[in-house]
C-alpha positions in Angstrom: -10.1 -18.2 25.3 -12.7 -15.5 24.7 -13.5 -13.4 27.7 -17.0 -12.3 28.6 -17.6 -8.6 27.6 -17.5 -7.2 31.1 -14.1 -8.8 31.6 -12.9 -7.4 28.3 -13.9 -3.9 29.4 -11.9 -4.3 32.6 -9.0 -5.7 30.6 -9.1 -2.8 28.2 -9.1 -0.3 31.0 -6.0 -2.0 32.5 -4.3 -1.9 29.2 -5.0 1.8 28.7 -3.8 2.6 32.2 -0.5 0.8 31.4 0.2 3.1 28.4 1.6 6.5 29.3 0.1 9.2 27.0 3.6 10.4 26.1 4.5 6.9 24.8 1.6 6.7 22.3 2.7 6.8 18.6 1.9 10.0 16.7 1.6 8.3 13.3 0.3 4.7 12.8 0.4 2.9 9.6 -2.0 -0.1 9.1 -2.0 -2.9 6.6 -5.6 -3.9 6.8 -5.1 -7.5 5.7 -7.2 -10.6 5.8 -10.6 -9.4 4.5 -10.7 -12.0 1.7 -9.7 -14.9 4.0 -12.2 -13.7 6.6 -15.0 -13.9 4.0 -13.9 -17.3 2.6 -14.0 -18.8 6.1 -17.6 -17.6 6.4 -18.5 -18.8 2.9 -19.2 -15.2 1.9 -18.2 -13.2 -1.1 -14.9 -11.3 -1.3 -16.8 -8.1 -1.5 -18.6 -8.9 1.8 -15.1 -9.3 3.4 -14.0 -5.9 2.1 -17.2 -4.3 3.4 -16.7 -5.8 6.8 -13.1 -4.5 6.7 -14.2 -1.0 5.8 -16.7 -1.0 8.7 -13.9 -2.1 11.1 -11.7 0.8 9.8 -14.4 3.3 10.9 -14.3 1.7 14.3 -10.5 1.8 14.4 -10.4 5.4 13.6 -12.8 6.1 16.5 -10.4 4.3 18.8 -7.5 6.5 17.5 -9.6 9.6 18.1 -10.3 8.6 21.6 -6.6 8.3 22.3 -5.8 11.5 20.5 -3.5 9.9 17.9 -3.1 12.6 15.2 -2.2 10.6 12.1 -3.1 7.2 10.6 -2.1 5.8 7.2 -4.2 3.0 5.8 -3.0 0.6 3.1 -6.1 -0.1 1.1 -5.2 -0.6 -2.5 -1.7 -1.5 -3.7 -0.3 -1.3 -7.3 -0.5 -5.1 -7.3 -4.2 -5.1 -6.3 -4.8 -3.2 -9.5 -3.9 -6.4 -11.4 -6.7 -8.4 -9.8 -9.6 -9.7 -11.9 -11.9 -6.9 -13.2 -14.9 -8.1 -11.1 -12.9 -8.2 -7.8 -11.2 -4.9 -8.6 -14.5 -3.2 -9.3 -16.0 -4.5 -6.1 -13.0 -3.3 -4.2 -13.0 0.1 -5.7 -16.8 0.4 -5.0 -16.1 -0.5 -1.3 -13.3 2.0 -1.0 -15.5 4.7 -2.6 -18.2 4.0 -0.1 -15.8 4.1 2.7 -14.3 7.4 1.6 -17.8 8.9 1.4 -18.8 7.6 4.8 -15.5 8.9 6.4 -16.1 12.3 4.7 -19.6 12.5 5.9 -18.7 11.6 9.5 -16.4 14.5 9.9 -14.1 12.3 11.8 -10.8 13.2 10.1 -9.0 15.1 7.4 -8.6 12.8 4.4 -5.5 12.7 2.1 -4.9 10.0 -0.6 -1.3 8.9 -1.2 -0.3 6.9 -4.2 -0.5 7.0 -8.0 -3.8 8.7 -8.2 -3.7 8.8 -12.0 -3.9 5.0 -12.0 -7.2 4.9 -10.2 -10.7 4.7 -11.8 -12.1 8.2 -12.4 -15.0 7.6 -9.9 -12.5 6.9 -7.1 -10.4 9.9 -8.0 -13.5 12.0 -7.8 -14.5 10.6 -4.4 -11.0 11.6 -3.1 -11.3 15.1 -4.5 -14.5 15.6 -2.7 -13.1 14.1 0.5 -10.0 16.3 0.5 -12.1 19.5 -0.1 -14.8 18.7 2.4 -12.5 17.6 5.2 -9.8 20.2 4.9 -11.0 22.1 7.9 -11.3 19.1 10.2 -9.0 19.3 13.2 -7.5 16.4 15.1 -7.0 13.2 13.2 -5.6 13.0 9.7 -6.2 9.8 7.7 -4.0 9.1 4.8 -5.4 6.5 2.5 -2.7 4.6 0.4 -4.4 3.7 -2.9 -2.7 2.7 -6.1 0.3 2.6 -3.8 3.6 0.7 -4.0 6.7 1.5 -2.0 9.2 0.9 -4.8 7.0 2.8 -7.3 6.8 5.7 -4.8 10.6 5.9 -4.6 10.9 5.6 -8.4 8.4 8.5 -8.8 10.3 10.5 -6.2 13.6 10.2 -8.1 11.8 10.9 -11.4 10.4 14.1 -9.9 13.8 15.1 -8.6 15.3 14.6 -12.1 12.6 16.6 -13.8 12.9 19.4 -11.2 16.7 19.5 -11.7 16.2 19.6 -15.5 13.6 22.4 -15.2 16.0 24.5 -13.2 18.9 24.0 -15.6 21.0 21.8 -13.2 23.2 19.0 -14.5 23.1 15.5 -13.3 26.5 15.9 -11.8 25.3 19.0 -9.8 22.2 17.0 -8.6 24.3 14.0 -7.6 26.8 16.1 -5.6 24.1 17.8 -3.6 21.5 15.1 -3.2 20.3 14.2 0.3 17.7 11.8 1.7 15.6 14.9 2.6 15.5 15.7 -1.1 13.9 12.3 -1.9 11.6 12.5 1.1 10.3 15.9 -0.2 9.2 14.1 -3.5 7.5 11.1 -1.9 3.7 10.8 -1.9 3.8 11.5 1.8 5.8 14.8 1.5 5.4 16.9 4.5 4.2 14.1 6.8 6.1 12.6 9.7 7.4 9.1 9.2 5.2 6.4 10.9 6.2 5.5 14.5 4.3 2.2 14.4 3.2 -0.2 11.6 0.5 -2.7 12.3 -0.3 -5.7 10.0 -3.1 -8.1 10.7 -3.8 -11.7 9.4 -0.5 -13.2 10.7 1.6 -12.1 7.7 5.0 -10.8 8.8 6.0 -8.6 5.9 5.3 -5.0 4.7 4.5 -5.8 1.1 5.9 -2.5 -0.1 4.1 -0.3 2.4 6.0 2.9 3.2 9.3 1.3 2.2 11.2 4.5 2.6 9.3 5.9 5.6 9.5 2.8 7.8 13.3 2.7 8.2 13.0 3.4 11.9 9.4 2.4 12.5 8.3 -0.3 15.0 6.4 -3.2 13.6 3.6 -5.1 15.2 2.1 -8.3 13.6 -1.3 -9.5 14.8 -2.8 -12.9 14.0 -6.4 -11.6 13.8 -7.9 -11.1 10.3 -8.7 -7.4 9.9 -12.5 -7.6 10.3 -11.9 -9.4 13.6 -9.4 -6.9 14.8 -10.7 -5.7 18.2 -10.0 -2.6 20.3 -8.2 -4.9 22.8 -5.9 -6.0 20.0 -5.1 -2.4 19.2 -4.4 -1.6 22.8 -2.1 -4.6 23.0 -0.2 -3.2 20.0 0.1 0.2 21.7 1.3 -1.3 25.0 3.9 -3.3 23.1 5.0 -0.2 21.3 5.2 1.8 24.5 7.4 -0.8 26.1 10.0 -0.7 23.3 13.2 1.4 23.4 13.5 3.3 20.1 17.1 3.8 19.2 16.9 5.2 15.6 20.1 3.4 14.8 22.1 4.8 17.7 
């Protein structure tokens, strides 16, 4: 049942009051899923769904800023997405470029792309180069945008980087194998230097990660929401945060 807006406002306030500030996640990963289904249900084009999803991301980042959450990673373009039809892929790339430009102009966050950037169209790579440069001095929220991203590919690239580094320094494979640690692999991931996500949110009712932050999510908490991403509301986000705050994180202990 949909509540009238005034009641939603009261409900949101009660949710916020139930979440201690110290229990908020410091890094949230989001699989912004359901844009195509949302558009299909309305009889609109797939591009329209992606545009609605991009607009909702800007709102979502505003909610994160209000709550002083310092880092968000968005799954926007997977390696599998790059295999879609040329028309759909071109539309999706155009929407992401527009989103990156809008986010840059807003001054809302520092922007960092994560993924196989060399696999992206030149125009999108250029948009990210501008975004990284122009938002470098922004304090507060950092937004990592996963593009041309796949979890298995990321680990493969990390291992490849390790091997090349060892070869360049004259180390043998046996020497590398005897000293290798998980931190060594983490250091070569696309997300090198970032904390692992505390909470991963996926919309659209799907209950899988689809290769998102495969290595980094070992001890993350997962939250799956039925809403399609363009319909994801602030109250849905607050429910996810309340659920997270109520969990006991054990990190394998």
